[in-house]
C-alpha distance (Angstrom), angle and dihedral (degrees) to the residues before:
residue distance angle dihedral
M1 . . .
K2 3.85 . .
E3 3.85 117.4 .
A4 3.76 94.9 -103.9
G5 3.80 90.6 51.8
M6 3.79 92.5 48.0
E7 3.83 90.5 49.9
A8 3.85 90.4 50.2
A9 3.83 89.8 49.1
R10 3.83 87.8 54.2
G11 3.75 93.9 43.8
Q12 3.87 89.0 -120.4
S13 3.88 134.0 126.4
A14 3.82 127.6 -127.0
S15 3.80 88.7 -103.6
D16 3.83 94.4 68.7
N17 3.78 112.2 123.0
H18 3.79 113.4 -120.9
V19 3.78 139.1 139.1
D20 3.84 131.7 -154.8
G21 3.82 130.0 -89.1
N22 3.84 91.2 -85.7
A23 3.72 88.0 83.0
L24 3.81 89.3 73.6
A25 3.79 92.9 62.2
G26 3.83 97.7 89.3
A27 3.77 94.0 39.0
F28 3.82 92.8 53.2
A29 3.80 96.0 38.0
E30 3.72 90.7 87.0
L31 3.77 91.7 50.2
F32 3.78 104.0 42.4
T33 3.77 128.9 40.1
T34 3.70 92.9 -147.8
D35 3.93 128.7 65.7
I36 3.78 101.8 -88.3
T37 3.79 93.7 -161.6
V38 3.81 91.5 70.2
A39 3.91 92.4 50.7
T40 3.74 113.8 101.1
T41 3.89 127.1 -126.4
E42 3.82 131.0 -160.1
C43 3.80 111.0 -145.2
A44 3.86 109.5 -128.6
Q45 3.83 90.2 -147.6
C46 3.73 104.6 51.2
G47 3.81 105.3 5.2
C48 3.78 95.4 -118.8
I49 3.90 111.4 161.4
G50 3.78 118.5 -154.9
P51 3.77 146.4 127.0
V52 3.73 119.6 -70.2
A53 3.85 86.9 -122.0
C54 3.89 88.6 70.8
L55 3.76 96.9 54.1
V56 3.84 117.2 110.7
V57 3.76 105.7 -114.7
Y58 3.88 127.8 -161.0
A59 3.81 108.6 -163.0
D60 3.75 101.2 170.5
A61 3.72 96.0 87.7
P62 3.76 129.4 80.5
G63 3.80 84.1 -80.1
Y64 3.74 142.6 0.2
V65 3.87 122.1 -68.6
A66 3.82 114.4 -167.1
R67 3.85 116.6 -164.8
C68 3.83 129.5 -163.6
Q69 3.74 110.9 -95.3
E70 3.81 89.9 -136.5
C71 3.78 109.9 41.5
G72 3.86 102.6 13.3
G73 3.78 92.9 -122.6
V74 3.85 116.4 149.4
V75 3.86 106.8 -100.4
L76 3.74 99.2 175.5
K77 3.83 145.3 -6.6
L78 3.79 128.3 -156.2
V79 3.83 121.1 -166.5
R80 3.74 122.5 178.6
T81 3.73 134.1 -162.5
P82 3.73 126.6 179.1
E83 3.84 90.6 -95.3
T84 3.81 104.2 29.3
A85 3.85 146.3 30.8
R86 3.79 118.8 -148.0
I87 3.82 117.1 -160.6
D88 3.91 116.0 -170.3
L89 3.84 108.5 -163.9
R90 3.82 96.3 170.2
G91 3.89 89.5 123.2
T92 3.77 90.2 53.9
V93 3.79 122.4 84.7
T94 3.90 89.6 -174.9
L95 3.84 138.8 2.2
T96 3.71 108.3 -162.4
M97 3.82 122.2 -169.0
R98 3.77 127.8 -179.7
L99 3.82 112.4 -123.3
P100 3.77 118.9 -122.8
D101 3.91 115.9 -106.3
M102 3.77 111.4 -97.3
């Protein structure tokens, strides 16, 4: 879906402030030992498969909201407190990470 179509599907305008999935690297670094941005996700809404780095991330909320680059559906959410991290992957069919060489 083209950017304008994705924005319309989300009910947002082109002026919305977002960054790409690379913004999740630091937040996930404490939780995963591999680079999460090269992991692939499969969107539960449209089936799009792509790297986390390509997700459209909104980081100006109490946490991170990552949307599919094709359909705009929410793929994952990450919320941190001083004691915990909560990852909501309901919008992800799979999250696939390459294991480090041993």
